[in-house]
N, C-alpha and C positions, 0 to 999 in steps of 0.2 A: 504494500500500500504506500502510495506516494505521500510526501509531506503535505502537499496542498490538500489532498483529500482528508487527511487526519486533522489538520489544523483549521481548515476552512469549510470544506464541503460537509463532512459528517456533523459537526456542531450546528451548521446552518440548517441542515435537513431536520435534525431532531428539535431544534428550536422552532422551526416552522410547524412541525407536528404539534408541539405544545400550544402554539398560537391558534392553529386551525381547530384543534380539538377542544379548546376552551371557549371558542366563539359560539354564542347562542343568539342568533339574530331574532329580533322582535320581542325580547324579554327585557325586564327592568334591569337585571344584572347581565350585561352582554358577555362577560367573561366568567367562566366557572372553573375554579382551581380543582386540583385532584382531591378526592375525599381521603380521609385517613385509611379506610378499608382499601382504597385503590393503591395507596402507598405500600401497604403490606403485600398486596397482590403483585405489585411491581418488583418487590424484593424477591419473591418466589420466581417470577418470570425471568429476572436477571440471573438468578441461580440456575435456571434451566438453560438459558443461553450459554452460560459458562460451562455447564456440565456437558452439553451437547457438542461443544466446540464451535458454536456459532460466533463466539467472541472469546478471545484469549487475552485476559488482562495483562499477561506478561509481555505481550507485543505492544501494549500501550504504555505501561509503566514498568520500568526495570532499572536496576542499579547501573547497568551499562549505558543507559540513555542519558542524555543531557537533562539539566533541570527544565529547560524550556520544552523539550520533547515530552518529559513526564507531565508537565503542566497541560500540554495539549491532550495527552492521553487521559488525564483526569477530567478535563472538560468533556471529552467524548463520553466517558462513563457516566458522568453526572447528568448530561443532557439525555443520554439513553434512558437512565432511570426515570427522569421526570417525564419524558415522552411516553414511556411504558405506563406510568401511572395515569397520565392524561388519556391514553387510549382506553384503558380499563374504565375510567370514569365516563368516557364517551359511549362505550358499548352497553354498560349496565343501565337498565331503566331507572328513572329518577326515584320512584316511590311505589308503595303499595305491594300487592302480591307479585307483579312482574319483577320488581326489584329483588324480592326474596328468592324467587325462582332463579333469577339471573345470577345472583351471588352464590346460590347453592350449586348450580351447574358449573360455574367458573371455578369454584373451589374444588369440586370433584375432578374436573379436567386437569387442573394444576397438580393435584395430589396424584392422580393417575400417571401423569407425565413424569413426576419425580420418581415413582416406583418403577416405571418401565425403563426410563433412561434412554430416550431416543437420541439418534445422532442428529447432525445439523440439518440434513435434508428432510428427515421425517418430522423434525420439530417445525421447520418452516411450512411444511405441508399441513401439519396440525394447526398452526396459527392461521393459515389461510382459511381452513375449514371453519375454525372457531370464529374468526372475525366475520366471515360471510354469514354464518348462522346468526350471530348477534346482530349484524346489520339488518338482516331480513326481519328478525323478530321485533326490533325496536322501531325501525324506520319504514317498515312496510305493514306488518301485522298490527302492532300497537298503534301506529299512526292512523291506520284505517278505522280502528275501533274508537280511537279518541277524537277523531274529527267530528265536527258537528253533523248530527244525523239529519239528512234532508228528507227522509221518508219515515213513515210510521214503523215499517219493518226494521229499519236500522236502529231506531230508538228502542224498539222492543228487544233487539239483540243486545244492545248495551245494557239494558236493565237486567236481562237474563244473565249475562256474564257477571254483573255485579252481585246477583244473588247466589250464583253457583260458587263463586270463589270466596264468599263471605268477606269481601273486602273490595277495595278500589282497584279495578284493573285498568281503568282509563288513565292516561297520562296527559301531560301538557301537549296540546297539538303542536307538532314541530313546524317551524317556518319552512318555506319551500326550499330555501338555500341550505338548510341544516343538513339534509340528507346528502346533498352533493359535497358539502364540506367534510362530512364524516367519511364518505367514500374516498375522497382524495386523501384524507388523513390516514386511513387504514392502508391504502396502497402505498403511500409515502413511507409509512412505518416499516412495512415489509421490505420495501426497497432499501431503506437505511440499514435494517438488520442484515440483509443479504450482502451489503457492502462492508460490513464490519470485518476487521482482521480475524479470520477464522483459523482453526487449528489445521496443521498440515497432516495430521493423522486422520484415519477413517475407521469408524467402528465396524468391526466384522463380527457377525454372530455365527458361531460354528455349532452345528448340531452334534451332540454326542452320539456316536453309533451304538446301536443296541445289538448285543450279541445273542444270536439264536441258541437255544438250548441244544439243538441237534447239530450245531456247527462243529467242525473239527477243533479240538482244543478247548471246548467249552467245559466248564466245571461240572463234575458229575452231579446228577440230581439225586437228592436223598429221598428215599421212599418214605412216605408218611404212613400212618396207620391205614389210610384209605386206599393205598396202593399195594398193600401187602395181600398176598393171596391166602 
């Protein structure tokens, strides 16, 4: 990775993600900072990126690098962390039952990824699927339910969902530009993560061969009581 990319491009990309992810057009507070829960989720996501080899902190901060180079690497890591928290805040619904379901699913996916330990390619694919599902849920499904109902059938469906979930399922109707900004933010985040200095190693999973009992050299089978004549 070149010095220009590390010192200028990557911090600019992640700072742009923070700005685009925080913008909420048409509301009283146009900028929404990351929530405390999103900061915790960003820590787990950053740990997954390091574990999978998507980012190698030693290539950004090391004793053999100069002080200025280490400062550039620290800025990249900090902006990556803040951008990750802002992306999580952007994807999870604001309140009500959808927010509870969103946080539950996100926590389950992060815990599963920590247990499985995917490599860089599989992690990027998983993030792509997760971001796509979250985008469709919040900016397509919930936006359609939360929009002002123009017919009696739509109003009846909204009342039905309110009763079935025993809570508020409707959200703040998003602005027309909000979905486009969110789509650009998610795509830019995946682009920035793919551009990070990754590990030079590749994770290889080797299946352990199973030895047949009738194969030559197999251990003799001890006859149990049920095999005795």
